[in-house]
Residue, then its C-alpha position, 0 to 999 in steps of 0.5 A: x240110853x238115859x241122858x242123865x246120870x241121876x236118871x240111871x235108876x229107872x234105866x231098865x223100867x222101860x223093858x222091865x214089863x217085857x214079854x209076849x203079847x200075852x193079856x193079863x186080866x182086865x181089872x182088879x176086883x172090886x173089892x181090892x180096887x176099893x178097900x183100905x189097907x191096914x196100918x203097917x205092923x211094928x217094923x219087927x214083924x212081917x207082913x203078908x199081902x195078896x197080889x193078882x198075878x197078871x200076865x205074870x206079872x206081880x200086880x197090887x193096888x197103890x194109893x198114889x196121893x190118896x187115889x188108888x191105881x195100878x201098880x206093879x212091884x218091879x225090881x227091875x225099876x231103880x225108881x218109881x215110875x208113875x204113866x204120864x196120864x196118871x200124873x197130869x190127873x193127880x196134878x203131879x209137877x213135871x220137871x225138865x226132860x231127864x233124858x229118855x228111857x233107855x228100854x226097849x222098842x223104837x219109841x223115845x219116851x222121856x222121863x219126866x221128874x215128879x214128886x209124890x207126897x205119899x204112895x202107899x201099898x201094903x206095908x210099902x209106905x213112902x213119903x215125898x217120893x222122888x220118881x219119873x212120870x213116863x208114858x206107860x201106855x204101850x205097857x198097859x196095852x201089852x199086859x191087857x191091864x193099866x200099869x199106873x204106876x211101876x213100884x221100883x227100887x224103893x220098895x226093895x231097899x228096907x227088909x227082906x222081899x219074898x215073892x211066892x208065885x204059887x200062894x199069890x203073896x209077898x212077904x216083907x220082913x223088916x225083923x233083920x232075919x236072914x232069909x233062909x235059903x239052901x244056894x243063896x246067890x251073890x248080888x249087887x245093886x246097881x243104880x237101885x236094881x239087884x244084879x247078879x253074875x251068870x255063867x252061860x254055856x251055850x253047847x255042851x263041852x263049849x267053855x261058859x260065858x260069864x256075864x251080868x244079868x239084871x233080876x227082874x220081876x217084869x221080864x215076863x215071858x223070858x226065863x233069859x234075855x241077852x243083849x249088848x256086847x254079848x250077841x256081837x261076841x264070838x258066843x253071841x254071834x254062834x247062838x244067833x245064827x241057830x236062833x229063831x228069830x221071833x218079837x220077844x217082849x214089848x217094852x215102853x218104846x214098842x215092841x222088842x225084836x230079837x231071836x230065841x235060841x236053847x243053851x245047855x246051861x246057865x249057872x248063878x251061884x251054886x243053882x244050875x238052870x237048864x237046858x234053857x231057852x234064851x232070848x237075843x236082841x240088839x233092841x234094848x239100849x239098857x243093855x249098851x254101855x251100862x255093864x248090864x248085859x240082860x235080865x233073868x226073867x220070871x219063867x226061871x221061878x214063876x211057880x215057886x219062890x224068890x227073894x231079895x235081901x239087899x242088906x246081906x246083898x243076896x238073892x234066893x231063888x226056888x224055881x218051879x222044877x223043884x215039886x213035891x216035898x223039895x219045894x215045900x220045904x224050900x218054900x218053908x225055908x224062904x218064908x221062914x220068919x214069915x210063917x211063925x207070925 
């Protein structure tokens, strides 16, 4: 766990880019690497920017103090994180350690406070950003491309953010319009990150277990990861007895060991998902004593759309199985205002 309360906003980020060892694309295209983003439109308009889906991560170019870097949009990071090697190259002044990142793996990685004068990525424009420098080398190795910057909480706090995995587009709408959603899910903001309540039904006929999970664009290859007290509980132990042991991901601290098992159903608000393969682990300190039991990950909505509305404290998920006309209608509803621009 991160040593100081002030650093807990970044506590999950070490695991957020976790998943299997699948390699993403090696680099941004030359055009993406050299082009400059236009000035952002007035706050009343929605802006749509393309992204590269690399190893299930939302990869976008980021300018840090005028230098182009490889960034990842990450709802699970409660702060902006910059790789330590990049921090040194940029000449950022690193403060005293705020503690260790509480993510997956067994290697301790210190979080060092830094201030970024200017950070820009499409419509995201931040100045004098309080960030953390941390060794992201393990994440870069597992993702197959350089993870220089994790663009976390500050990017989600102004307007609604919709990520369309089919069109490979991020829509940022600062008009104040509500995100259209057939089945909105209530969320709370915990240390800058979106957390929702879910119910997990381990087997048919078994009573559901109520848990809190972080909705994480960086949990790459598991629809749901659970740890902490749950894996030590009666239902968790019963699931573990029939689970298959495997390496379930790769965090800032290295490989994350665990097991995979299928549960009957997972519910979030009025939405139901299942049967669903779930990863169980005791290898993530961020799930210990933080009030967060796990993370909801990209496979749940990959091929669909996910939208974050922090102002109204709600989340919208259009999952990949919403095919045909039903999916098209849901996608249009979520994109709503942006499609009218």
